[in-house]
Residue, then its C-alpha position, 0 to 999 in steps of 0.5 A: m172308045g173316047e166316050l168309054s174313057e170319059e165314063v171311066g174318068r167320071c166314075h173315078f172322080k165320084s169314087a174320089m169323093q167317097a175316099r176314106n182319106l186324102d191319100e186315097c182321094r188323090e190316087r183316085l183323082e189321078e186315075s180320073k185325070r188319066s182317064y179323061k186325058e185318054a178320052l181327050d186324046l181319043l176324041r181329038k184323034s177321031g177326026d169326028l166333028n161331032a166329038e168336039p163338044r165332048a172333047c171340050r167337056c173333057e178339057a173342062i173337067l181336066s181343068y176342074l180336076g186341077f182345083w182338086t189336085t193342087t194346094e196353091v190358091a192361085r192355081k185353084r182359082r185359075s183351074c175353076s175359071e178355065a173349067w167353066s170357060f171350057a164348059t160353056k164352049a162344050m154346052a154351046g157345041f152340044e146345043a148346036k148339035q141339038a144334044p140336050a142331054e149332053v148340055v144338061r150333063t155338062f151343066n151339072e158336072l161343071f156347075l161347081s167350078a163356076m160357083l167356086s170361081v165366083h167365091f174366089s173373086g172379090d170383084p162384084k162385076v166378075r161375080e155377077s157376070i159368071l152368075r148371070d152366065v150360069l143362070s142363063y144356061g140353067e133357065r134354058i135347061s129348065n125349058l127342055a123336055v124332061d124326056a129328052v134329058g132324063s128326070a134325074d139330070m133335070a132334077g139336078a139342073l133345077v136345084r143348081t139353077a135355084g142355087c145360082r139364082e138365089f146367089l145372084s139375088m143376094a150378090v147383085p143389088h136388087d129391091f125386095e120385089m125382085i128378090a121375091s120374084n127370083q125366090k118364087k122362081s127358085a121355089e118352083d124349080w125346087q118343087r119341080a126337082l122334088r117331083l122328078s126325083e126327091e133323092v137326086a134333088l136332096l143329094e144335088k142340093t150340096d152344089a146349091d148349098l156351096a153356091y149360096g144356099i136354098d134353105w129359104i125356099t126349102g122351108v118356111t122356118a129355120k126348123g123347116a129348113r133343118a128338117t130338109c137338111e136331115r133328109q138330105l143327110e140321109h141321102a148323102r150318107r147312103n151315097g157316101s160322098r164326102l163332099a155332100i156329107g160334110t156340106t150337109l153337116g155344116c148346114l145342119a150345125n148352122a141350123l142348130q146354132w141358129e135355133s139356140g138363140g131362142v133357148d132361155d135355159p143355160d143347160e139346154f142352150n149348151l146342149v144345143l151347142d154341143k150338138a152343133l159342135a159335134l156336127v161341125e167336127e164331123a163335117r170338118a173330118s169329112l171335108q178334110a178327107i177329100g182336101f176340100m175347103t168350103p168357100d163360105y161360112f154357114s152363118s157363123i160356122w166355117p166347117s173347114s176351120s180347125t177351130f169353132p170360135h163363135l160357139y165359144s163366144l156364144r157359150s160365154w155370152h150365156e154363161p152365168d159364172l163370171a170366171r167361166r164366162i171370161a175363160l170362154a171369152k178368152k178361148a173364143v178370141k184365141e180360136a178366132e185368131t187361129e181361124f182368121a189366119l187360116a181364112e187369110k190363106a184360103g183365098y176366098p174373099y167372103v170367108l175372110g170377111g166372115a172371119h173379120f166378123i167372128l174375130s170382132f164379135a169375140l174381141a168385143k165380148l172379151a172387152q166387156y169383162e176386161p177391168d183395165k181401161e187401156k187393155k179394154r180400149g186395145l181390145l175394142e179398137r181391134a174389134d172396131a177394125h175387124s167390124k168395119e172390114s166385115i161390113r165392107s165385105e158384106d156390103a160388097m159381096y152381098p149387097s141385097h142381104p138386109w139381115n146381115h147388113g143390119l146385124l153387122r151394123c148392130l155389132q159395130a154399134e155395140v163396139e162403139l158403145t163399149l168403147a165410149g165407156t173407156i173415154d173420159d172426155k165428155d165431148s168425145k164420149k158424147r160423139a162416140l155415143g152419138s155414133s153408136i146410137d145412129r148405127f144401132r138405129e140404122g141396123i135395127g131399121m134394116h131389120v124392121k124394113a125386112e120384117a115388114f116385107p113378107l118375103f123376109g118377114r115369114h122367116f123371122d123366128e125366135t132367134a131373129f126376135m132375140a137379136r132384135g131385143y138384144s140390139l134394142v137393149n144396147l140402144a137403150h143403154a147408149l141413150r141412157m149414157r148420153h143422157d147422163i152427159t147431156g141431161q137431155k130428157e128426150d134420150l131418157v124417154s126414148a130409152a124407156s120406150t126402147y127397153a119396153q120394145a126390147a121386152h116385147y121382142y124377147d117375149k116373142a122369142g120366148l126368153t123370159t129371163r131377158v124379158a124380166e131384165s128389160h122390164w127392170e131396166a125400163a122400170k128404173v128409167f120410168g122411175a127416173l122420169e117420175d112416171h111412177m105409175k108406169a114403173s109400178e106396172l112394169l114391176r108388177k109384171l116383173r114380180g109375176i115373171t119371177k113368181e112363175q120362174q120360181r114355180r117352174s123351178r119347184d116343179 
């Protein structure tokens, strides 16, 4: 009878994840809780020593249900921690009784409680301890005979193990070789899961996505990962799980936003962002129906947010009309402030770190259009404070993520560069520019090092090259500004070569307009250096680009 009540509770929980609205979800969660309590009572009263691991699993799931039924962050955090503690006792008991199928079922059902515990913690040692504990169980499970546990359950466990391993790779300091070794194992787990059951692997990928994500191992490029997410969404919609649907839509929105970095045409760019916005709005609605708040940003998108500020920052960045650009930048700041307030209440340290980045980015962009020097400085000082917090968070939470580390340092450098433009005292301005230049070189250096390593290099695409080009242009601007103060020729020489590098990376990104802009800036610097041959060469390239753009416009 205890086993039957446990199964009823499991069905009620799955139906809660398919609820049409939050009230219906809560009713089904209460039904699930009642069934699990009944199962626990029956198992405890049975006097059967073999029932103890199953009773521990019921205790674990009852604790996990507490995460879903409370709105208090402290109780959510405690519920997840208690759930995983009971889960480990249950799995140890099942292992002792040589019941591998029950070990795997427990692992799959309680995996997310462990991942949420990690997300709730800002302590690197606690995060590492939980992740290593989960990975230890996952890797032991992967060595079990499939016939003993069932192909579907094994596929689910393999996907979750891959997600945990990827999480651990980024959340704990590792060198590139170790990250590559871990990623190879995760890729093998993913492929094995697909062979066992593609449907289960794609559906259960939700839990891996809510851990850290395994997109790097499911597709060599961002477009390859997006194709996997599209197949994943098909299975999620058929299953009806709001959690799976909402999470997958968030991943898809992120993939589209990422791809927008390689789009040159403003109309096409906005069309891509429109699609991303529609996906993230649907994701939010799906997750709201079950009262779930995602524990992580999908790049720069937080599906649980009531606003989507980064999309407006990006629109502003590419908007040709100045008045419209400023209006979008102001909207981005307003929405970023709203999102930040929500992130402060969410209880997830990394979400708060992400909100710091989004708000810093929005403030920095708005400051570029502010004519009043004091107001500009005020915006930039706020951006600077939020940027530093985002760096602190990223360094602590994901010490082995070179792309994010480099990106955040380049944003900090851009803030310092713009702030330098508000300083009148030459010595102070020189120091500010020196700090900006050093920070740009540090961030760009991180990306260069990552690109040179095959593990990361194969993922560098148009958007990555666009980001490199943008940072190089800003570095060149900073060098020219410092030259204007010091008159040091080497800064001007360095600026010229840096603009040329920017043009190279913009070309790799397919951004013809930005290639032309970089050539123009480089030509002006070479002219100032009296290298007129190089300047004329760049101007000829610029003329060729302009003629080609005019031809395409006529066509």
